C-alpha positions in Angstrom: 0.0 0.0 0.0 2.7 2.5 1.0 4.6 1.8 -2.2 1.5 2.3 -4.3 0.9 5.5 -2.4 4.3 6.9 -3.2 3.8 6.1 -6.9 0.5 7.9 -7.3 1.8 10.9 -5.3 4.7 11.1 -7.9 2.1 10.9 -10.7 0.1 13.7 -9.0 3.1 15.9 -8.8 3.9 15.3 -12.5 0.3 15.9 -13.5 0.3 19.2 -11.7 3.6 20.3 -13.3 2.2 19.3 -16.7 -0.9 21.4 -16.1 1.1 24.4 -15.0 3.2 24.3 -18.2 0.3 23.9 -20.6 0.1 26.9 -22.9 -2.9 29.2 -22.5 -3.5 29.3 -26.2 -2.1 27.2 -29.0 -1.2 29.2 -32.1 -2.1 26.7 -34.8 -4.5 23.9 -35.7 -1.8 21.3 -35.1 -1.0 22.8 -31.7 -4.6 23.0 -30.7 -5.2 19.4 -31.7 -2.1 18.3 -29.8 -3.3 20.3 -26.7 -6.7 18.6 -26.9 -5.1 15.1 -27.2 -2.7 15.8 -24.3 -5.6 17.1 -22.1 -7.7 14.0 -23.0 -4.8 11.7 -22.1 -4.1 13.5 -18.9 -7.8 13.5 -18.0 -7.9 9.7 -18.6 -4.9 9.1 -16.4 -6.3 11.4 -13.7 -9.7 9.6 -13.8 -7.9 6.2 -13.5 -6.0 7.4 -10.4 -9.2 9.0 -9.0 -11.0 5.7 -9.4 -8.2 3.8 -7.6 -8.2 6.4 -4.8 -12.0 6.1 -4.4 -11.6 2.3 -4.3 -9.0 2.4 -1.6 -11.1 5.0 0.4 -14.1 2.7 0.1 -12.2 -0.3 1.3 -10.9 1.7 4.3 -14.4 2.9 5.1 -15.7 -0.7 5.1 -12.8 -1.7 7.3 -13.6 1.2 9.7 -17.3 0.0 9.8 -15.9 -3.4 10.9 -13.9 -1.7 13.6 -17.0 0.1 14.8 -18.9 -3.1 15.1 -16.0 -4.6 17.0 -15.9 -1.6 19.3 -19.6 -1.9 20.0 -19.1 -5.6 20.9 -16.2 -4.7 23.2 -18.1 -2.0 24.9 -21.1 -4.3 25.5 -18.7 -6.9 27.0 -17.1 -4.2 29.2 -20.6 -3.1 30.4 -21.5 -6.7 31.2 -18.2 -7.2 33.1 -18.7 -4.0 35.0 -22.2 -5.2 36.0 -20.7 -8.5 37.2 -18.1 -6.6 39.1 -20.7 -4.4 40.8 -22.8 -7.5 41.7 -19.8 -9.4 43.1 -18.7 -6.4 45.2 -22.2 -6.2 46.6 -22.3 -9.9 47.3 -18.9 -9.7 49.0 -20.2 -6.9 51.3 -23.2 -9.1 52.2 -21.0 -12.1 52.9 -18.7 -10.0 55.1 -21.7 -8.9 57.0 -23.0 -12.4 57.3 -19.6 -13.6 58.4 -19.4 -11.0 61.2 -22.9 -11.9 62.3 -22.0 -15.6 62.3 -18.9 -14.9 64.4 -21.0 -13.0 66.9 -23.6 -15.8 67.2 -20.8 -18.4 67.5 -19.1 -16.4 70.2 -22.4 -16.1 72.1 -23.0 -19.8 71.9 -19.5 -20.4 73.3 -20.1 -18.0 76.1 -23.4 -19.8 76.9 -21.6 -23.1 77.1 -19.0 -21.5 79.4 -21.8 -20.3 81.6 -23.3 -23.8 81.8 -19.8 -25.3 82.6 -19.5 -22.8 85.4 -22.9 -23.7 86.7 -22.0 -27.4 86.8 -18.7 -26.6 88.5 -20.4 -24.7 91.2 -22.8 -27.5 91.7 -20.1 -30.1 92.5 -19.4 -31.6 89.1 -15.7 -30.7 89.5 -14.2 -33.6 87.7 -16.2 -33.1 84.6 -15.9 -29.2 84.7 -12.2 -29.3 85.5 -11.5 -31.5 82.4 -13.3 -29.1 80.3 -11.6 -26.0 81.7 -8.2 -27.5 81.0 -9.1 -27.7 77.3 -6.8 -25.4 75.4 -9.2 -24.7 72.5 -12.7 -25.1 71.3 -11.5 -28.0 69.2 -10.1 -29.7 72.2 -13.3 -29.1 74.0 -15.4 -30.6 71.3 -13.2 -33.7 71.1 -13.4 -34.4 74.9 -15.5 -37.6 75.1 -16.6 -36.6 78.6 -17.9 -33.3 77.3 -19.5 -34.9 74.2 -21.4 -37.4 76.4 -22.4 -34.9 79.1 -23.2 -31.9 76.9 -26.8 -31.5 76.0 -27.6 -32.7 72.5 -29.1 -29.3 71.6 -26.0 -27.3 72.6 -23.7 -29.6 70.7 -25.6 -29.6 67.5 -26.1 -25.8 67.7 -22.4 -25.1 68.1 -21.5 -27.5 65.3 -23.9 -25.9 62.9 -22.7 -22.4 63.8 -19.1 -23.5 63.1 -20.1 -24.9 59.7 -22.1 -21.8 58.8 -19.1 -19.6 59.7 -16.7 -21.7 57.6 -19.2 -21.8 54.7 -19.5 -18.0 54.7 -15.8 -17.6 54.8 -15.4 -20.0 51.9 -18.1 -18.2 49.9 -16.4 -14.8 50.5 -13.1 -16.3 49.2 -14.8 -17.6 46.1 -16.4 -14.2 45.5 -13.1 -12.4 46.0 -11.5 -14.8 43.4 -14.4 -14.2 41.0 -14.0 -10.5 41.4 -10.3 -10.7 40.7 -11.0 -12.6 37.5 -13.7 -10.1 36.4 -11.2 -7.2 37.0 -8.6 -9.1 35.0 -11.0 -9.6 32.1 -12.2 -6.0 32.2 -8.6 -4.7 32.0 -7.9 -7.1 29.1 -11.1 -6.0 27.2 -10.4 -2.3 27.9 -6.8 -2.8 26.5 -8.3 -4.4 23.4 -10.8 -1.5 23.1 -8.0 1.0 23.3 -6.1 -0.8 20.5 -9.1 -0.9 18.2 -9.9 2.7 18.9 -6.3 3.7 18.1 -6.5 1.7 14.8 -9.8 3.2 13.9 -8.4 6.7 14.5 -5.4 5.9 12.3 -7.6 4.6 9.5 -10.0 7.5 9.8 -7.0 9.8 9.3 -6.1 7.8 6.2 -9.6 8.2 4.9 -9.4 12.0 5.4 -6.0 12.1 3.5 -7.5 10.0 0.7 -10.4 12.4 0.5 -8.0 15.4 0.1 -6.3 13.6 -2.7 -9.6 12.7 -4.3 -10.7 16.4 -4.1 -7.4 17.4 -5.7 -7.9 14.9 -8.6 -11.5 15.9 -9.1 -10.3 19.5 -9.5 -7.6 18.2 -11.9 -10.1 16.3 -14.0 -12.3 19.4 -14.1 -9.3 21.4 -15.2 -8.5 18.9 -18.0 -12.1 19.1 -19.1 -11.8 22.9 -19.3 -8.6 22.5 -21.4 -10.3 20.0 -23.7 -13.2 22.4 -24.2 -10.8 25.4 -24.8 -8.8 23.4 -27.3 -12.0 22.3 -29.1 -13.1 25.9 -29.2 -9.8 27.0 -30.7 -10.0 24.2 -33.3 -13.5 25.4 -34.2 -12.3 29.0 -34.5 -9.4 28.1 -36.7 -11.5 25.9 -38.9 -14.1 28.8 -39.2 -11.3 31.3 -40.1 -9.9 28.9 -42.7 -13.3 28.4 -44.2 -13.8 32.1 -44.5 -10.3 32.4 -46.1 -11.1 29.6 -48.6 -14.4 31.3 -49.5 -12.7 34.5 -50.3 -10.0 33.0 -52.5 -12.0 33.2 -55.7 -12.1 37.1 -55.5 -14.7 39.1 -53.5 -15.6 42.6 -52.4 -14.1 43.7 -49.1 -15.8 45.8 -46.5 -14.0 48.9 -47.9 -15.5 48.3 -51.3 -12.4 47.1 -53.0 -11.9 43.7 -54.6 -9.8 41.1 -52.9 -7.7 39.2 -55.4 -6.0 35.9 -54.3 -2.2 35.8 -54.5 -1.1 34.7 -58.0 2.7 35.1 -57.6 5.0 38.1 -57.6 6.9 40.0 -54.9 5.4 40.5 -51.5 5.5 43.9 -49.7 8.2 44.2 -47.1 6.3 44.0 -43.8 8.4 46.6 -41.8 8.9 49.6 -44.1 11.0 51.6 -41.6 13.6 48.8 -41.1 15.4 46.3 -43.3 17.7 45.0 -40.6 17.5 41.2 -40.3 18.6 40.1 -36.8 18.1 36.3 -37.5 17.6 34.7 -40.9 15.5 31.7 -41.9 17.0 28.3 -41.2 19.2 26.6 -38.7 20.5 28.7 -35.7 24.0 28.0 -34.5 25.9 28.8 -31.2 29.6 28.2 -31.1 29.3 26.0 -34.2 26.5 23.9 -32.7 23.0 23.8 -34.3 20.6 24.8 -31.5 17.3 25.2 -33.3 15.5 25.8 -36.7 14.2 29.3 -37.3 11.1 29.2 -39.4 11.0 32.9 -40.4 13.1 36.0 -40.3 13.5 38.5 -37.4 13.5 42.1 -38.5 14.9 44.5 -35.9 12.8 47.5 -35.1 11.8 49.7 -32.1 8.6 49.2 -30.1 5.6 50.7 -31.8 6.9 50.4 -35.4 4.0 50.0 -37.9 3.9 46.6 -39.5 2.0 46.1 -42.8 0.3 43.3 -44.6 2.7 41.7 -47.2 -0.2 41.2 -49.6 -4.0 41.3 -49.8 -5.8 38.6 -47.9 -8.1 37.5 -45.1 -7.0 37.6 -41.4 -7.1 33.9 -40.3 -5.9 34.5 -36.7 -5.3 37.7 -34.6 -4.8 37.0 -30.9 -2.3 36.3 -28.1 -0.3 33.2 -27.2 2.4 32.5 -24.7 5.0 31.8 -27.3 4.1 34.2 -30.2 2.7 37.0 -28.1 0.3 39.2 -30.1 0.3 37.7 -33.6 -1.5 37.5 -36.9 -1.9 35.0 -39.7 -3.1 36.2 -43.1 -4.4 33.9 -45.9 -3.5 35.3 -49.3 -5.2 32.6 -51.3 -3.8 29.7 -53.4 -2.2 28.2 -50.2 0.0 31.2 -49.3 0.0 32.5 -45.7 2.1 35.1 -43.9 2.6 35.2 -40.1 3.6 38.2 -37.9 4.6 37.8 -34.3 5.4 39.7 -31.0 3.3 42.8 -31.7 2.6 45.4 -29.0 -0.8 46.1 -30.5 -3.1 44.5 -33.1 -5.1 46.6 -35.6 -7.1 43.9 -37.3 -9.4 41.1 -36.3 -10.1 37.5 -37.4 -12.1 37.3 -40.7 -11.2 40.8 -41.7 -10.0 41.6 -45.3 -6.8 43.6 -45.7 -4.9 45.0 -48.7 -1.2 44.7 -49.2 0.5 47.6 -47.4 -2.3 48.1 -44.8 -1.0 48.6 -41.3 -2.1 45.6 -39.3 0.0 45.9 -36.0 2.7 47.7 -34.1 5.9 45.8 -33.3 6.9 44.9 -29.8 8.4 42.1 -27.6 5.4 40.1 -26.4 5.5 36.3 -25.9 8.6 34.2 -25.7 11.2 36.5 -27.3 14.5 38.3 -26.6 14.6 41.9 -27.8 12.2 43.9 -29.9 11.6 42.8 -33.4 9.1 41.4 -35.9 9.1 37.7 -36.5 7.8 37.2 -40.1 7.0 33.9 -41.7 5.8 32.7 -45.1 4.0 29.3 -45.2 2.9 27.5 -48.4 0.2 24.8 -48.5 -1.1 25.4 -45.0 -0.5 27.4 -41.8 -1.3 24.9 -39.1 2.3 23.7 -38.7 5.9 25.0 -39.1 6.4 22.2 -41.7 4.8 24.6 -44.2 7.4 27.3 -43.6 9.6 28.5 -46.4 12.4 31.2 -46.6 10.5 34.5 -46.9 13.4 36.1 -48.7 12.4 34.3 -51.9 9.2 36.3 -52.0 10.6 39.9 -52.0 
């Protein structure tokens, strides 16, 4: 159990880290689909762990119910033993009183016999009385044949019965004391067992509470993955809608400004940053100390914050929003499978589904998203925009 507990705690930690590193908004259809697939996989894993946690919790609760039943039985047993103990103590008190009374009666009977002996002595029965007076104990007196023959039958039987009663009472008291000791021993034993079961129940109840905390955490995690799945599905729908709008406009249509949008049919694109032609990073592999570190799918044009950026050609805005990596960015469909991408803007001037003409200002440059320094990241993609696999060197289009 402990080993399994360590495993799923590690999974929980990994799941939370994965959730924290999930991008707020994917920038392409491929990214959105990947986010949705990852969220569904994570949700499935979280639901599996949640089911296992609930199963363990249910087993613990059943075990605790069994402990409760055992505690009730032990308490009933303790109550019964306490009742027996109280009864025995009361019986012992009664026996002690009976024993004291029996001793008093026996002593009185003895005194009565002594009085009769004295009477006989005073009336001249010296030999008989003297023998009795020389007896060292009551036992000697009872064993004297002269006394046994001379003593009245009533006195003899009475004394004998009183002695037997006293001995019986003393024996009964001893038995009661023995029984009381046994009941006290059993009570202590059952109370110790009760304390052990109570301690075990408390420990298991604490485990149940801990499992409930973990279940609550995983329920929140499942709900979070649900939200991510819905968000990814919404992004996919938005991208598909924008792509459909771009495809519908490729045959040539009238824009909101009253001009005609003509799909790209070849020729040079307009330079996207009219005030700067400085290329900080070209298209292709990036190297550091002779080692290839990454592929660059566009060109970085150096320019200050707030520099106007224009559309490279007429087209339909497919995407205009923010993502963690691209910052504020725009994708324009120019028709015939040609797309241009503009990243890291400080402000966007166009919205999704809007028609633009080549040279129209669409954004201001900046340094939003995952970037170092202020520049425009510009890409050209042919055949699709959903993945960087469609990227080509923009310099071939100017």
